[in-house]
N, C-alpha and C positions, 0 to 999 in steps of 0.2 A: 433418346431421351435420359436425362438423368433423374435419378430417383432420390431423395433426402431422405434420410430416418429422421421419425417423427416419435421424440419420446414426451408423453404426456400433454401432448398439444404445442411442442416447439421442436423447430429444426435444430440439430444437433452441429449443425454448420456454423448456424449463427450466437450458439451458446460457447463453441470453443473459442474463441478470443477472450471472452470473459473468464473462463477457465484459467487460461494462460494469463490473465491480468493479476487474477488473485493467488495462482501460484507463484508469480515473480513478485509480488506485494510483498506474500509471508515470507519468501525467500531474502528479499530486501530488507525486508524489519527487521528479521532475526541478525543480518549483517549488520543492521545500524545498532541494536542494541547489543551485540556483542562489543562494537568499536567503541560506544559510548558508557558502558557501564562501568568499567573501570575505574572512570573519573569521577565514580559517585560512591556516597557514603552511605548505606542502610542500617537502621536500628534493628530492623527483624526479617526476618523472611516474607512476610508480606508485603513491606514496602518495596522488596527487590521484584518479587511476583506480579505486583502492578507497576512497576516501571517497565517490566518488560511487556506486558500486556498493552499498556500506553503506547509505548515504543511501535511495535508491530501493528497496532490498529491505524495509529495515524499513518505509519507508512503505506498500510494496504488503503486507506483514506485516500491520501494524496497521490497512491499510483494509479487507482483507479480514475479519479478527477483528470488528472493529465490525460489518460489515456481517451477518455470522452472528449476532450479537448481537442486532441491531436487528430481523431478520428472525426470528429463532426467540422469543425472549423479547415482542418488543412486538407482533409481528406487525402492523407498518406495513407500506403499499403498497410494492412492491419500487421506484419510483422514489424515495419518500422514504427507501429504505434505504441504497439506494447515494449519494443525494445527504448524509445523515448521516455516514456510512462516509467519505467524501472530506474531509468537514470533520474529522472526528476523525483520518485519517490525515494531515493537512496539520499539525495542532497537534500531534500524539501522537507523531511522529517525531522531534521534537527532543529530547524528555523520553527516549525510549528511546535514541536513540543517545548521548548523553550519559552514559548509566548503562552502556553497553555500552562505552565508551569509558574510563569510570574503571574499568571491572574488567580491560578489557586491560592499563589503566597499571598495574594492582596487581600484575596478573602478571609485567609484563616486569621 
């Protein structure tokens, strides 16, 4: 009989993929920010910080959404779902952030 570690009412084995998705989303987000920050001009430090938070956050969100889609609809192994979601988060963050920045520029 296999025992599962239960912390605060949750099985740890079910939370590990989400921890990995969050960690990979954070890593991919920083890669995206480092890649795209050299093409931007900022007036002050607060704009740079907001840009970094927005870049990392959007990449983490896209990574999580793509993980849920690949896990639920395609029933792939967990490690493959995490790997695919990391790639989608890295490639998709640029398009989502461009769309968000365009909508903000129209409102201002």
